[in-house]
C-alpha positions in Angstrom: -15.2 9.5 14.4 -13.3 12.0 12.3 -10.1 11.3 10.4 -8.2 13.5 12.8 -9.5 11.5 15.8 -8.6 8.3 14.0 -5.1 9.6 13.3 -4.6 10.6 16.9 -5.8 7.1 18.0 -3.3 5.4 15.7 -0.5 7.7 16.9 -1.3 6.7 20.5 -1.4 3.0 19.6 2.0 3.3 17.8 3.4 5.2 20.8 2.2 2.5 23.2 3.7 -0.2 21.0 7.1 1.6 21.0 6.9 2.1 24.7 6.3 -1.6 25.2 9.5 -2.4 23.3 8.1 -3.3 19.9 10.4 -2.0 17.2 9.3 0.2 14.3 10.3 -2.6 11.9 8.0 -5.1 13.8 5.1 -2.6 13.7 5.6 -2.0 10.0 5.7 -5.8 9.3 2.6 -6.4 11.4 0.7 -3.6 9.6 1.8 -4.9 6.2 0.8 -8.4 7.0 -2.7 -7.2 8.1 -3.1 -5.2 4.9 -2.3 -8.3 2.9 -4.8 -10.4 4.8 -7.5 -7.8 4.3 -6.8 -7.7 0.6 -7.2 -11.5 0.4 -10.4 -11.4 2.5 -12.0 -8.8 0.3 -10.5 -10.0 -3.0 -9.7 -6.4 -4.1 -10.2 -6.0 -7.9 
């Protein structure tokens, strides 16, 4: 999968979330929390 394909897939997921009534703030908070979890799991140096 190319970066462009991945970007388009993310854009579609965000659009679906917004269409489902999830706010931009909620999406942002969710992605931020997932990023923190991944950092903890991988113990980024």
